[in-house]
C-alpha positions as CSV (number, residue, x, y, z in Angstrom):
1,X,46.8,166.5,60.4
2,X,45.7,166.8,64.0
3,X,42.0,166.6,64.9
4,X,41.1,169.6,67.0
5,X,38.4,169.9,69.6
6,X,36.5,172.3,67.4
7,X,36.4,169.8,64.6
8,X,35.0,167.1,66.9
9,X,32.4,169.4,68.3
10,X,31.3,170.5,64.8
11,X,31.0,166.8,63.8
12,X,28.9,166.2,67.0
13,X,26.6,169.1,66.0
14,X,26.2,167.6,62.5
15,X,25.3,164.1,63.9
16,X,22.9,165.7,66.4
17,X,21.1,167.5,63.6
18,X,20.8,164.3,61.7
19,X,19.5,162.5,64.8
20,X,16.8,165.2,65.2
21,X,15.6,164.6,61.6
22,X,15.9,160.8,61.7
23,X,12.5,159.0,61.5
24,X,13.0,155.3,62.2
25,X,14.4,154.6,65.7
26,X,17.2,152.6,64.1
27,X,18.6,155.6,62.3
28,X,18.2,157.7,65.4
29,X,20.3,155.2,67.4
30,X,23.0,155.3,64.7
31,X,23.5,159.0,65.0
32,X,23.3,159.0,68.8
33,X,26.1,156.3,68.8
34,X,28.2,158.5,66.6
35,X,27.8,161.4,69.0
36,X,28.7,159.0,71.9
37,X,31.8,157.9,70.1
38,X,32.9,161.5,69.4
39,X,32.3,162.3,73.1
40,X,34.5,159.4,74.2
41,X,37.3,160.6,71.9
42,X,37.1,164.0,73.5
43,X,37.1,162.6,77.0
44,X,39.9,160.2,76.5
45,X,42.2,162.7,74.7
46,X,43.7,164.9,77.4
47,X,46.3,167.3,76.3
48,X,49.7,166.2,77.4
49,X,51.4,168.6,79.7
50,X,55.1,169.0,79.5
51,X,57.1,167.8,82.5
52,X,58.5,170.7,84.5
53,X,62.2,171.2,83.8
54,X,64.0,170.8,87.1
55,X,67.6,171.4,87.9
56,X,69.9,168.9,86.2
57,X,70.9,165.9,88.4
58,X,74.6,165.9,89.0
59,X,76.4,162.8,88.0
60,X,78.4,161.0,90.7
61,X,82.1,161.5,90.5
62,X,84.0,158.3,90.2
63,X,87.1,158.1,92.3
64,X,90.1,157.1,90.1
65,X,92.1,155.9,93.0
66,X,92.0,152.1,93.7
67,X,90.4,151.1,96.9
68,X,92.7,150.5,99.8
69,X,92.5,147.0,101.3
70,X,92.5,146.2,105.0
71,X,95.6,145.1,106.7
72,X,96.3,141.4,106.2
73,X,94.9,141.3,102.6
74,X,97.1,139.5,100.2
75,X,96.2,141.2,96.9
76,X,93.7,142.6,94.5
77,X,91.8,139.4,93.8
78,X,88.6,138.6,95.7
79,X,89.9,135.1,96.2
80,X,93.1,136.2,98.0
81,X,92.7,135.9,101.8
């Protein structure tokens, strides 16, 4: 199940209402930290945007013909001089 922005905002409102009714400062801080954590989740979760589909990249065509050697070469080996 995905957590929606609406669900996070609703939970923030609930925590804020609890913070308004909290008497000792310690309880108030707990609710404010909960709101802060929910805000950070919203700020850090940016919707991923799909990459634009561009034209397909053509694959290079391999030449099936063997490479021609220069005049004076003795063979196909790299050790032949």
